[in-house]
Residue frames as qw, qx, qy, qz and C-alpha x, y, z in Angstrom:
[[0.860, 0.118, 0.481, 0.126, 99.57, 130.93, 130.98],
 [0.126, -0.571, 0.472, 0.660, 102.37, 131.43, 128.44],
 [0.595, 0.479, -0.271, -0.586, 101.90, 131.12, 124.70],
 [0.290, 0.310, -0.897, -0.123, 103.64, 127.74, 124.41],
 [0.174, 0.108, 0.891, -0.406, 101.40, 126.23, 127.07],
 [0.536, 0.440, 0.234, -0.681, 98.27, 127.69, 125.44],
 [0.512, 0.463, -0.561, -0.457, 99.34, 126.24, 122.07],
 [0.119, 0.165, -0.976, 0.081, 99.92, 122.83, 123.65],
 [0.350, 0.260, 0.704, -0.560, 96.49, 122.84, 125.30],
 [0.573, 0.497, -0.061, -0.649, 94.79, 123.85, 122.04],
 [0.394, 0.393, -0.773, -0.304, 96.58, 121.09, 120.12],
 [0.068, 0.007, 0.961, -0.269, 95.45, 118.49, 122.66],
 [0.465, 0.401, 0.464, -0.638, 91.83, 119.69, 122.43],
 [0.541, 0.517, -0.348, -0.565, 91.91, 119.65, 118.61],
 [0.237, 0.287, -0.921, -0.111, 93.44, 116.18, 118.55],
 [0.206, 0.148, 0.882, -0.397, 90.86, 114.76, 120.96],
 [0.518, 0.486, 0.255, -0.656, 87.97, 116.34, 119.06],
 [0.376, 0.461, -0.625, -0.506, 89.30, 114.96, 115.77],
 [0.314, 0.064, -0.945, -0.069, 88.63, 111.43, 117.00],
 [0.316, -0.020, 0.572, -0.756, 85.48, 112.10, 119.02],
 [0.710, 0.263, 0.190, -0.625, 82.65, 110.96, 116.75],
 [0.454, -0.042, 0.864, 0.213, 82.46, 107.41, 115.42],
 [0.487, 0.454, -0.215, -0.714, 81.35, 107.36, 111.79],
 [0.791, 0.153, 0.575, -0.144, 79.83, 104.67, 109.59],
 [0.184, 0.476, -0.662, -0.550, 81.23, 103.14, 106.40],
 [0.885, 0.195, 0.167, -0.388, 79.07, 100.77, 104.34],
 [0.463, -0.358, 0.771, 0.249, 81.00, 97.58, 103.59],
 [0.256, 0.126, 0.803, 0.523, 80.95, 97.04, 99.81],
 [0.274, -0.240, -0.303, -0.880, 78.23, 99.67, 99.69],
 [0.485, 0.021, 0.571, -0.662, 74.82, 99.42, 101.35],
 [0.351, 0.141, -0.793, -0.478, 73.79, 96.18, 99.67],
 [0.071, -0.209, -0.943, 0.248, 71.60, 94.58, 102.34],
 [0.314, 0.491, 0.401, -0.707, 68.51, 96.43, 101.19],
 [0.595, 0.567, -0.089, -0.563, 66.13, 96.24, 98.25],
 [0.944, 0.288, 0.148, 0.060, 67.36, 94.25, 95.28],
 [0.117, 0.893, -0.435, -0.016, 70.97, 95.32, 95.64],
 [0.962, 0.031, -0.100, 0.252, 74.24, 93.37, 95.56],
 [0.530, -0.712, 0.128, 0.443, 77.63, 94.14, 97.04],
 [0.385, -0.358, 0.434, 0.732, 80.04, 96.33, 95.07],
 [0.314, 0.547, 0.652, 0.421, 77.37, 97.44, 92.63],
 [0.042, 0.335, 0.122, 0.933, 76.23, 100.88, 91.53],
 [0.524, -0.606, -0.400, -0.444, 72.95, 100.37, 93.41],
 [0.719, -0.433, -0.391, 0.377, 74.87, 99.59, 96.63],
 [0.375, 0.010, -0.083, 0.923, 76.78, 102.85, 96.28],
 [0.220, -0.473, -0.306, -0.797, 73.58, 104.81, 95.58],
 [0.652, -0.583, -0.472, -0.107, 71.98, 103.30, 98.71],
 [0.623, -0.312, -0.294, 0.655, 74.97, 104.34, 100.83],
 [0.168, 0.205, 0.095, 0.960, 74.87, 107.85, 99.41],
 [0.401, -0.559, -0.409, -0.599, 71.16, 108.13, 100.22],
 [0.679, -0.519, -0.464, 0.233, 71.87, 107.15, 103.84],
 [0.001, 0.929, -0.123, 0.348, 74.18, 110.13, 104.15],
 [0.844, -0.482, 0.056, 0.227, 76.88, 108.14, 105.96],
 [0.290, -0.771, 0.389, 0.412, 80.58, 108.94, 106.02],
 [0.116, 0.541, -0.708, -0.439, 81.69, 106.50, 103.36],
 [0.933, 0.208, 0.123, -0.267, 81.10, 103.55, 101.08],
 [0.369, -0.526, 0.725, 0.248, 83.84, 100.93, 100.71],
 [0.880, 0.423, 0.055, -0.207, 84.46, 98.97, 97.51],
 [0.699, -0.349, 0.539, 0.314, 87.08, 96.68, 95.97],
 [0.498, 0.768, -0.246, -0.319, 89.14, 97.09, 92.80],
 [0.773, -0.130, 0.549, 0.291, 90.82, 94.39, 90.69],
 [0.248, 0.612, -0.474, -0.582, 92.65, 94.56, 87.37],
 [0.918, 0.256, 0.243, -0.180, 91.54, 92.06, 84.73],
 [0.777, -0.058, 0.431, 0.455, 93.89, 90.17, 82.43],
 [0.463, 0.555, 0.362, 0.588, 93.41, 92.76, 79.68],
 [0.331, 0.096, -0.167, 0.924, 94.02, 95.73, 81.98],
 [0.322, -0.615, -0.327, -0.642, 90.50, 96.86, 82.94],
 [0.014, 0.111, -0.674, 0.730, 89.85, 98.03, 86.49],
 [0.507, -0.404, -0.605, -0.462, 86.64, 96.47, 87.83],
 [0.349, -0.382, 0.471, -0.714, 84.73, 96.75, 91.10],
 [0.865, -0.142, -0.417, -0.243, 84.18, 93.30, 92.59],
 [0.594, -0.704, 0.334, -0.201, 85.11, 91.74, 95.92],
 [0.752, -0.339, 0.555, 0.114, 86.66, 88.31, 95.49],
 [0.082, -0.394, 0.743, 0.535, 88.71, 86.65, 92.80],
 [0.181, 0.259, 0.930, 0.188, 85.83, 84.31, 91.91],
 [0.415, 0.273, 0.045, -0.867, 82.86, 85.54, 89.88],
 [0.862, 0.225, 0.073, -0.449, 80.25, 82.86, 89.15],
 [0.978, 0.159, 0.085, 0.108, 82.00, 80.37, 86.82],
 [0.468, 0.729, -0.316, 0.386, 85.21, 82.44, 86.66],
 [0.804, -0.372, -0.331, 0.326, 87.74, 81.24, 89.27],
 [0.475, -0.457, -0.030, 0.751, 89.98, 84.33, 89.10],
 [0.326, 0.900, 0.280, -0.078, 88.84, 87.64, 87.63],
 [0.175, -0.823, 0.376, 0.388, 92.45, 88.84, 87.46],
 [0.363, -0.216, 0.808, 0.411, 93.17, 86.06, 84.95],
 [0.391, 0.548, 0.733, 0.098, 90.09, 86.74, 82.78],
 [0.162, 0.254, 0.333, 0.894, 89.20, 89.27, 80.09],
 [0.198, 0.164, 0.334, -0.907, 86.85, 92.09, 80.98],
 [0.528, 0.054, -0.406, -0.744, 84.28, 91.22, 78.29],
 [0.519, -0.117, -0.845, -0.043, 83.84, 87.71, 79.68],
 [0.161, -0.235, -0.675, 0.680, 83.27, 89.03, 83.20],
 [0.262, 0.156, 0.025, -0.952, 80.91, 91.70, 81.94],
 [0.539, -0.010, -0.595, -0.596, 78.74, 89.11, 80.18],
 [0.474, -0.262, -0.825, 0.161, 78.00, 87.31, 83.46],
 [0.286, -0.624, -0.023, -0.727, 75.42, 89.41, 85.35],
 [0.038, -0.177, 0.766, -0.617, 75.07, 89.31, 89.12],
 [0.027, -0.345, -0.932, 0.107, 72.10, 87.65, 90.83],
 [0.145, 0.658, 0.443, -0.591, 70.14, 90.93, 90.95],
 [0.573, 0.711, 0.383, 0.140, 70.68, 91.55, 87.24],
 [0.003, -0.955, 0.224, 0.197, 73.36, 94.21, 87.56],
 [0.828, 0.433, -0.205, 0.292, 76.66, 93.90, 85.73],
 [0.698, -0.398, -0.085, 0.590, 80.11, 94.09, 87.28],
 [0.168, 0.982, 0.072, -0.037, 80.93, 97.82, 87.10],
 [0.656, 0.390, -0.170, 0.623, 84.18, 99.36, 85.97],
 [0.417, -0.398, -0.324, 0.750, 86.03, 101.70, 88.30],
 [0.037, 0.092, 0.236, 0.967, 85.17, 104.59, 85.96],
 [0.400, -0.490, -0.584, -0.508, 81.45, 103.79, 86.23],
 [0.561, -0.543, -0.542, 0.312, 81.69, 103.60, 90.00],
 [0.338, -0.244, -0.125, 0.900, 83.50, 106.91, 90.21],
 [0.118, -0.325, -0.422, -0.838, 80.86, 108.52, 87.99],
 [0.526, -0.621, -0.541, -0.214, 78.24, 107.53, 90.54],
 [0.572, -0.361, -0.378, 0.633, 80.56, 108.67, 93.32],
 [0.169, 0.113, 0.076, 0.976, 80.36, 112.20, 91.96],
 [0.319, -0.567, -0.541, -0.534, 76.62, 112.26, 92.64],
 [0.586, -0.759, -0.277, 0.064, 77.27, 112.88, 96.34],
 [0.255, 0.771, -0.307, 0.497, 79.53, 115.61, 97.68],
 [0.462, -0.645, 0.420, -0.442, 79.64, 114.09, 101.16],
 [0.960, -0.152, 0.223, -0.076, 79.78, 110.26, 100.98],
 [0.061, -0.728, 0.646, 0.221, 83.45, 109.39, 100.75],
 [0.903, 0.306, -0.265, -0.145, 84.66, 106.60, 98.48],
 [0.529, -0.602, 0.598, -0.017, 86.82, 104.11, 100.36],
 [0.762, 0.488, -0.381, -0.189, 88.77, 102.24, 97.69],
 [0.736, -0.411, 0.534, 0.068, 90.28, 98.91, 98.63],
 [0.505, 0.620, -0.552, -0.238, 92.95, 98.05, 96.08],
 [0.973, -0.160, 0.126, -0.114, 93.09, 94.27, 96.12],
 [0.457, -0.547, 0.639, 0.290, 96.34, 92.33, 96.22],
 [0.767, 0.565, -0.189, -0.240, 97.67, 91.21, 92.84],
 [0.988, 0.018, -0.042, 0.147, 100.13, 88.52, 91.80],
 [0.699, 0.139, -0.100, 0.694, 103.30, 90.64, 91.55],
 [0.279, -0.622, -0.194, 0.706, 104.66, 93.84, 93.03],
 [0.140, -0.077, 0.448, 0.880, 105.00, 95.25, 89.51],
 [0.149, -0.501, -0.720, -0.457, 101.33, 94.68, 88.83],
 [0.323, -0.721, -0.522, 0.321, 100.32, 96.22, 92.15],
 [0.252, -0.427, 0.066, 0.866, 102.36, 99.32, 91.34],
 [0.004, 0.160, 0.609, 0.777, 100.69, 99.56, 87.94],
 [0.248, -0.625, -0.723, -0.160, 97.24, 99.19, 89.48],
 [0.316, -0.639, -0.333, 0.617, 97.96, 101.86, 92.10],
 [0.148, -0.257, 0.273, 0.915, 99.02, 104.31, 89.40],
 [0.112, -0.311, -0.716, -0.615, 95.96, 103.51, 87.26],
 [0.289, -0.680, -0.662, 0.128, 93.57, 103.92, 90.18],
 [0.268, -0.574, -0.147, 0.760, 95.12, 107.24, 91.17],
 [0.072, -0.056, 0.477, 0.874, 94.92, 108.42, 87.54],
 [0.177, -0.501, -0.762, -0.371, 91.22, 107.47, 87.34],
 [0.306, -0.706, -0.506, 0.389, 90.43, 109.30, 90.58],
 [0.213, -0.428, 0.103, 0.872, 92.28, 112.38, 89.34],
 [0.018, 0.182, 0.658, 0.730, 90.48, 112.23, 85.96],
 [0.279, -0.637, -0.680, -0.235, 87.13, 112.27, 87.75],
 [0.002, -0.550, 0.213, -0.808, 88.34, 115.07, 90.05],
 [0.762, -0.515, -0.278, -0.277, 87.57, 113.04, 93.16],
 [0.553, 0.271, -0.588, 0.525, 90.90, 113.10, 95.00],
 [0.157, -0.339, 0.431, -0.821, 89.41, 115.05, 97.91],
 [0.768, -0.167, 0.071, -0.614, 86.56, 112.54, 98.30],
 [0.903, 0.145, -0.401, -0.043, 88.58, 109.31, 98.10],
 [0.435, -0.656, 0.596, -0.161, 90.45, 107.30, 100.73],
 [0.684, 0.365, -0.620, -0.122, 92.47, 104.11, 100.20],
 [0.696, -0.440, 0.519, -0.230, 92.84, 100.83, 102.05],
 [0.725, 0.406, -0.542, -0.129, 94.75, 97.64, 101.25],
 [0.922, -0.369, 0.116, 0.018, 95.92, 94.37, 102.76],
 [0.822, 0.303, -0.029, 0.481, 99.13, 94.57, 100.73],
 [0.446, -0.699, 0.012, 0.559, 101.95, 96.52, 102.37],
 [0.424, -0.001, 0.465, 0.777, 103.37, 97.13, 98.91],
 [0.061, 0.699, 0.555, 0.447, 100.12, 98.70, 97.71],
 [0.341, -0.892, -0.251, 0.156, 100.03, 100.99, 100.76],
 [0.530, -0.465, 0.217, 0.676, 103.69, 101.91, 100.30],
 [0.328, 0.255, 0.538, 0.733, 103.07, 102.76, 96.64],
 [0.095, -0.841, -0.484, -0.221, 100.06, 104.85, 97.59],
 [0.442, -0.780, -0.048, 0.440, 102.24, 106.81, 100.01],
 [0.495, -0.211, 0.409, 0.737, 104.79, 107.29, 97.21],
 [0.183, 0.233, 0.607, 0.738, 102.46, 108.31, 94.37],
 [0.092, -0.760, -0.636, -0.099, 99.28, 109.79, 95.85],
 [0.064, 0.750, 0.007, 0.659, 98.72, 113.53, 96.42],
 [0.189, 0.160, -0.617, 0.747, 99.82, 115.00, 99.72],
 [0.422, -0.081, 0.360, -0.828, 97.17, 114.58, 102.39],
 [0.691, 0.002, -0.573, -0.441, 95.70, 111.39, 100.91],
 [0.648, -0.387, 0.494, -0.433, 94.27, 109.05, 103.54],
 [0.648, 0.300, -0.692, -0.103, 95.80, 105.56, 103.42],
 [0.644, -0.442, 0.470, -0.411, 94.98, 102.81, 105.93],
 [0.265, 0.343, -0.899, -0.066, 96.48, 99.34, 106.28],
 [0.787, -0.178, -0.166, -0.567, 94.21, 96.31, 106.66],
 [0.709, 0.148, -0.689, 0.028, 96.23, 93.23, 107.54],
 [0.700, -0.662, -0.037, -0.265, 96.57, 93.83, 111.28],
 [0.909, -0.110, -0.143, 0.375, 100.20, 92.75, 111.61],
 [0.398, 0.396, -0.171, 0.810, 101.73, 96.21, 112.10],
 [0.290, -0.558, -0.514, 0.583, 101.62, 98.29, 115.27],
 [0.139, 0.953, 0.262, -0.061, 100.38, 101.88, 115.09],
 [0.311, -0.772, 0.335, 0.442, 103.99, 103.04, 115.41],
 [0.486, -0.067, 0.708, 0.507, 105.00, 100.95, 112.39],
 [0.337, 0.708, 0.585, 0.207, 102.08, 102.30, 110.36],
 [0.065, -0.967, -0.041, 0.242, 103.02, 105.85, 111.29],
 [0.425, -0.538, 0.522, 0.507, 106.64, 105.21, 110.29],
 [0.477, 0.225, 0.732, 0.431, 105.49, 103.85, 106.93],
 [0.053, 0.082, -0.217, -0.971, 103.55, 107.04, 106.24],
 [0.208, -0.474, -0.803, -0.294, 100.08, 105.53, 106.52],
 [0.203, -0.379, 0.109, -0.896, 97.37, 107.73, 108.00],
 [0.704, -0.272, 0.229, -0.615, 95.37, 105.05, 109.77],
 [0.096, -0.121, 0.988, -0.028, 94.91, 101.45, 110.85],
 [0.699, 0.063, -0.162, -0.693, 91.93, 99.52, 109.51],
 [0.078, 0.245, -0.958, 0.126, 91.91, 96.23, 111.38],
 [0.517, -0.304, -0.735, -0.316, 89.38, 93.45, 111.91],
 [0.589, -0.638, 0.020, -0.495, 87.19, 93.43, 115.00],
 [0.942, -0.240, -0.175, 0.159, 89.14, 90.39, 116.25],
 [0.623, 0.256, -0.205, 0.710, 92.52, 92.10, 115.94],
 [0.087, -0.614, 0.077, -0.781, 91.21, 95.33, 117.46],
 [0.741, -0.574, -0.056, -0.343, 89.61, 93.61, 120.46],
 [0.912, -0.137, -0.171, 0.346, 92.82, 91.68, 121.06],
 [0.520, 0.033, -0.082, 0.849, 94.79, 94.94, 120.97],
 [0.068, -0.884, -0.458, -0.062, 92.46, 97.62, 122.38],
 [0.423, -0.675, 0.039, 0.603, 95.47, 99.74, 123.42],
 [0.434, 0.121, 0.495, 0.743, 96.11, 100.36, 119.72],
 [0.056, 0.831, 0.492, 0.254, 93.08, 102.67, 119.58],
 [0.329, -0.915, -0.040, 0.228, 94.60, 105.13, 122.06],
 [0.579, -0.361, 0.397, 0.614, 98.09, 104.69, 120.65],
 [0.409, 0.452, 0.555, 0.566, 96.86, 105.43, 117.13],
 [0.045, -0.932, -0.326, -0.154, 95.09, 108.58, 118.25],
 [0.478, -0.773, 0.125, 0.398, 98.18, 109.78, 120.09],
 [0.513, -0.159, 0.529, 0.657, 100.12, 109.32, 116.86],
 [0.295, 0.477, -0.123, -0.819, 97.49, 111.15, 114.81],
 [0.116, 0.024, -0.901, -0.417, 96.28, 107.99, 113.08],
 [0.676, -0.080, -0.020, -0.732, 92.63, 107.11, 112.50],
 [0.235, -0.098, 0.954, -0.159, 91.14, 103.77, 113.59],
 [0.691, 0.100, -0.287, -0.657, 88.69, 101.85, 111.42],
 [0.396, -0.155, 0.881, -0.206, 87.32, 98.43, 112.37],
 [0.637, 0.213, -0.443, -0.593, 85.87, 95.81, 109.98],
 [0.307, -0.306, -0.481, -0.762, 83.52, 94.05, 109.39],
 [0.064, 0.064, 0.721, -0.687, 81.31, 94.78, 112.39],
 [0.358, -0.246, -0.621, -0.653, 77.75, 93.51, 111.99],
 [0.496, -0.493, -0.713, 0.050, 76.39, 92.38, 115.36],
 [0.280, -0.882, -0.153, -0.347, 75.02, 94.73, 118.00],
 [0.756, -0.597, -0.010, 0.267, 77.52, 93.75, 120.71],
 [0.673, -0.051, 0.200, 0.711, 80.58, 94.52, 118.59],
 [0.161, 0.708, 0.278, 0.629, 79.06, 97.65, 117.10],
 [0.446, -0.872, -0.112, -0.169, 78.51, 98.95, 120.63],
 [0.790, -0.388, 0.070, 0.469, 82.03, 97.89, 121.67],
 [0.527, 0.318, 0.222, 0.757, 83.51, 99.97, 118.84],
 [0.103, -0.816, -0.214, -0.528, 81.39, 102.98, 119.76],
 [0.658, -0.749, -0.079, 0.033, 82.26, 102.67, 123.46],
 [0.757, -0.304, 0.168, 0.553, 85.97, 102.44, 122.68],
 [0.039, 0.864, -0.051, -0.499, 85.96, 105.54, 120.48],
 [0.557, 0.049, 0.596, 0.577, 87.04, 104.11, 117.16],
 [0.095, 0.390, -0.169, -0.900, 86.79, 106.62, 114.34],
 [0.573, 0.237, -0.424, -0.660, 85.05, 104.44, 111.76],
 [0.608, 0.000, 0.768, -0.201, 83.01, 101.25, 111.73],
 [0.349, 0.257, -0.665, -0.608, 82.86, 99.33, 108.46],
 [0.436, 0.109, 0.786, -0.425, 79.65, 97.32, 108.46],
 [0.060, -0.222, -0.830, -0.508, 77.13, 95.44, 106.35],
 [0.219, -0.696, -0.684, 0.032, 74.45, 96.85, 108.69],
 [0.236, 0.231, -0.086, 0.940, 74.90, 100.63, 108.47],
 [0.409, -0.581, -0.285, -0.643, 71.33, 101.35, 109.59],
 [0.765, -0.525, -0.357, 0.106, 71.83, 99.53, 112.89],
 [0.590, -0.046, -0.188, 0.784, 75.14, 101.32, 113.43],
 [0.025, -0.448, -0.125, -0.885, 73.40, 104.65, 112.84],
 [0.607, -0.613, -0.346, -0.369, 70.67, 103.80, 115.38],
 [0.773, -0.377, -0.313, 0.402, 73.21, 102.84, 118.03],
 [0.412, 0.127, -0.071, 0.899, 75.18, 106.03, 117.45],
 [0.230, -0.562, -0.239, -0.758, 72.00, 108.12, 117.77],
 [0.705, -0.596, -0.381, -0.045, 71.37, 106.59, 121.19]]
């Protein structure tokens, strides 16, 4: 067997092994336990204690320029956190008593585990200019906390993903969420993975194999029931984002 053929065989083996083991990501942290709440410090701590691959969380910019970790635009009586001052949001505690954390506070807790990766979803904002500013601020915060090697990024906004490709360090993992691009289009854009809903993925199962052939990772969200968790495992997706990480772990152990 000549050297070129040996090299080709090795590359195929390495590529197949790279996508062999499905891993678990806690959706908005592991919040479905104890007195936790999604996107809180306690949810991140719970995910870290599980020892899973990653913990996903969402970042918005407030009207006065603070980066906060919260899922939707609405927070209690506030219809849009992006149009509100940080102090007002901070003074409205969550149902479990925790306060809405800043990105800096979340990253501080992120440093307490050397293995649980931080999956940052940068939320869509009202203008492209604001999204670019938010991308740069998030990247600066991650660099300040020396967490670049432990952080991955996801976004529904193509502009956010494009800006991440432009401004993030080489080798940064960036996955697109909206589900309207083929693996080939994601590869062309410089993204490193697709991160599509269970509905989109089941409607396009060929995208799993196509992504792997292109060197892209495949994440599926938000997978909570046993049937779909097992479907993802059986089809060899790389990551499952779930509100039920303990059930996903049990299925993977079987």
